[in-house]
N, C-alpha and C positions, 0 to 999 in steps of 0.2 A: 437339507444341506445339498447344494447343487454343484459343488466342486468347482466354483469360479470365483476368481478375484474381480472385484469391480473397482476400478481405479479412476482417479481424476487428478489433474494438476492445474493449478491457477497461478498466474505469473504475479511477481511483486513488481512494484512500481517506483519510479523516481518522479516526485513532484517538482515541476520546473517553475511555473510562476502561478500565482492565484490561489495557492493553498491557503486555507484559513477562512476564505470567503465562502466556502461550502458549509461552513458551521453555523448553526442557528444560534442566536437570532439574526445574525447579519444575513444569512441566505434568505430568510423569511421576508425580512424588512426591505432589503435593498437588492436581492438577487445576487447569487455568487456566481463565479466563472473561474475556471482552472484550466491549466494546460499541463498534461503529463504524459508519461510514456511508460510502457512496461519493459522489463528487462528479462533476460534468460536466467532468473533465479525464481524458484517455485515453491509453492506449499502443495504437498502431495497427500492424498487420502486413499487408502485401500480399505475396502469392505469385503470380508469373507463371511458368508452365511454359515451358521454352525448347526442349525437344525434344532436348537434347544430354544429356551425363552429367556435369555440373558445377554447382556451386552458386556464386552470385554474390551477395553481401550488401552492402547499403548502410544503414548506421545513421546517423541524424543525430547520435547521441551518441557512438557508438564508431568511426565511420569505415567502411572498406570491407574485404571479405575475399573471397577466391576459393579454391576447392578442387575437386578432381575427386571424383566420387562412384562409387567402384569396388567398392562393396559391403562394404568394411571399415569399421570404426567410425572416426570422426574424433577426433582427439586432443583432450581436454579439457585445454588448456594455458593457460587464462586469457585467450585471444583468441576472442571470439564464442561463449563456451561455452553460453550459453542456447540459441542457434540449433543449435549442433552436438549438444547433448544431445537435442534433440527429433528432429533428423535421424536420430541413432543409434537412438532408441527406436523410431521407426517404420520403420526400415531403409529409408529413402528413397534410391532410386538413380536416379529420373527427374530430369533437370536442371531447375533453377529459378533465378529471380531473386527476392530478397527485399528488401522496403524496410520498414524500421523507423523509427518516430518516436514520441516521447512529448512530452506537454504539460507535463512537469516534468522538471527536470534530474536526473541520477544523484545520489543521496545526499540526496534531497528529504525523505525521511520520510513519503512519501505511498504507499508500497507499490509503487514503480515497477518495480522488477526483476520482482516476481511478476506484476504486470500485463502486463508484456512477455512473459513466458513463457507465461501464460494466452492472450494473443493469438496467439501462435505456434502453440500447440496447437490453438486454435479454427480458425485459418486452414488448418492442414494437415487437420484433420477435414473442413473445407468442401472442400477440393481433393480429398482421397481418398475422400470420401463415408463417413467413418468416424463411427459414432454412439457417443457417450459422455454418460453422465449427468453432472450438475453435480459430484457427489461424486467420480465417477471422474476427471473432469478436474482438480479441485483436488488429489486424491491424487497424480495424476501429476505435477503442477507441484510439489508438495512433494518427492516422490521425486527429481525431476530437480535441483531447486535444492539441497536439503539433503544427499542422499546422493550423487548422481553427480557433482555439480560441487563440493559442499562448502561452499556459501554458509551462513553461520551466520544463525540467526533463528528466528522462531516459525512458526506455521501459519495465522494469521489472514489474512495478505495474500492468499493464493492462494484461499481460500474467499471472501474479500470480492470479489475480482475476478470470480470465477465467479457469485456470486449477486446482488451489488448490493443497495442499499437499507440501511435501518437494521436491524442484527442484533445479537442477542446470541449469542455463540459460546461453547461449552464444550469443553475439550480435555482429553484424557488421553493415555496413551502410544499407544494404537491406535485411538482414535475421536475424531470431532468432530461436534458436535451444533450445528446452525445454526437459530436461531429468529428469524424476522421479527418486529420490533417495530412495532406499528401506531402510527405517528405521522400524525395527520390532516393534511390539506392545509393548513389554517389555521395549525397549529402549525409545519409544515415551512416555510411562507412567512414566518411571523414569526421563526423561528429563523434563516433565511437573511438576513432583513432586519437582524437584530441580530449577525450573525457578521462577523468580519474574519479573512481568511486572508492571511498575508504570508510571503514569503520572506526569510529572515534575511540572505541575501547570501553565506552560506557553506554548502557541502555537508559531509557527513561520511561516514566509513566506519562503517556500523552495526556491522560485526563487532567493532570496537574496543570500542564501548560494550557490546555483548552480552557479549563476553569478560570485561570488567570485572564486569558484573552477575553472570555465572555464577560467577566466582571469589568474589565477596562472598556469594554464596548458599551456596557449599560451606563458607564460614567461619561461617555463621549470622549475617552482618551486615546482611542487608537482607530476611530472611524475613518479619518483622513488616510491613515497608512493602509487600511484595508481597501478603501477606494482606489488608491494609487496603485496598489499591487494588482487589482482586478483590471485596472486600466492598462497594465503591461502584457495581458494575455494576447491581445490581437498582435502587438508588435513582435512578440516572441514568436507566435505562430507563423506570421508573415516572414520573419527573418529566416526560419528554418524551411519554409516552403520555397523561398528564394535561394537557399543554400548559403546565406551570409552568417557563418558561424561566429566570426568575430563579434558581430552585432548581438547575436544570441548570448554570447558570453558577457557582453557588457550589461545587456538586460538582466541576466542572472544576477550579476553583481549589485544592480540597483534594487532588484526584488529583495536581496538578502538585507540591504540596508533598511528597507521597509519593514521586512518581517521582524526585525529585531525590536521594532516599536509596538509590535502586537502585544507583547508581554516581556517583563523583565526575566522570565524563565526561559525564553527562546534560546539564549546563548549563556555562556559562562566562560570563565577565564581560559579553560582548555580549548573550547571551540574557537575562541578569538585567537588564541596562539596558533591553532592549525590553519585558520583561515588567513591570517597574516603571513604565515610561513609559505603557504601556497601561493599567495599573491606575489610575495618577494621572489619566488622561484619562477614566475612566468605565467601563473594562471590568470586567465581574463576575468573570470568571476566564478562564484559558487554559492553554495547555500547548504544548510542542513536540510536533509529530506524529511518531510513529515512535519510534525507540530513543533519540534525543536527540543533543545535540552540535552541532546545526546544522539545516539544512534549513528546513521551514516551521513556522510557529507559528500556532495558531488560538485565537481569543478569542470569547467570548460577551459582548455589551455591553448596557448599558441602552438602552432604545429611542431615546433621544434623544442618546446619546453615540457612537454608531458612527463617524461621520465625524470627530469630534475624536480618536478612538482611532486611526483610519487616518492622520490627519494626523501624530500624535505619533510613530507608528512610522516613517512616511516621512521625517520630519525626522531620524530617527536611522539612515537608510540602508536601511531595509527596503523591499521592494517589495510593495505590496498587490495581491492578485490577485482579480478578480472570479470568482465561482463560483456554481453552484447545486447542490442535492442531486440526486443521480441514483438513481432507484428500481430501475434494471435493471442486471444483471450484463453479462458478455460477450456479444456478439452477432457473428455472421459472415454473409457474403453473397458473391455472385459478381456480376461485371460484365464486359461485353465489353471486351477490350483495344483501346482507341481511340487508342493512342500513334501 
């Protein structure tokens, strides 16, 4: 026991345009492209060595779990698999306590599970003095989530949590290209001023939405919509690079109309009600963040309608959340155990 807390935090993200094209088989066959940004909501991991040979986990979202560390792989059985997959990968046999918390509920559509696993990897690296590049960390997170655990989804969330900021990402079968988009501070401030982020009140299983999207793609039923949303990435990134927030809002609205064609599970009557209310109150455009079906919605408003939009959403049961854009990705640090 070394008397140290090892901590990490990884930011959550808002998917702006292109989401869904990072999911296979579309990304493999046609190449995916997304534009997203991180926000100042985080997944946190704290590791405290205990000096024994057991692990003790406390997650504010998933409860508690304890298990001995005897050198054998921990079973990936649906219970705390994110932690167990990391523990197995690094072959950790030193006892530890881990505390996990996230500033968004599971199923939020803000890339929460990927931010959690990135924060765990970063905290382990801080503890064990392991050096990893950002690309290595993101690739490991993808392998553990998608291959070892079998969680369905794309590749953008892991890279977003690692690198942070406004980024255009391109995907194929075996590579990911991350390009930082230069959004000046005035534009970032103005975009934040005109933005509304709200929780719809319901979470969703992204796997269900993704399954439906993949099946429709196999039948050729949403390929044109996926192509069209990918084509919006450059206009959207150009709009924000040039400070044209009104245009960005219009592109966001167009991307939402396309996203609804990915799967019938992307929207529902509640989401439609909230979207229409926001538009009636002065939102230029918006969308559900993530795969769809619930979680958080993001809107870009006219400069003088933000609070009217927020009020209209709250009136219909949505919870408006304050946030700011986060330019940085995952960070880790250590601190003396003062418990």
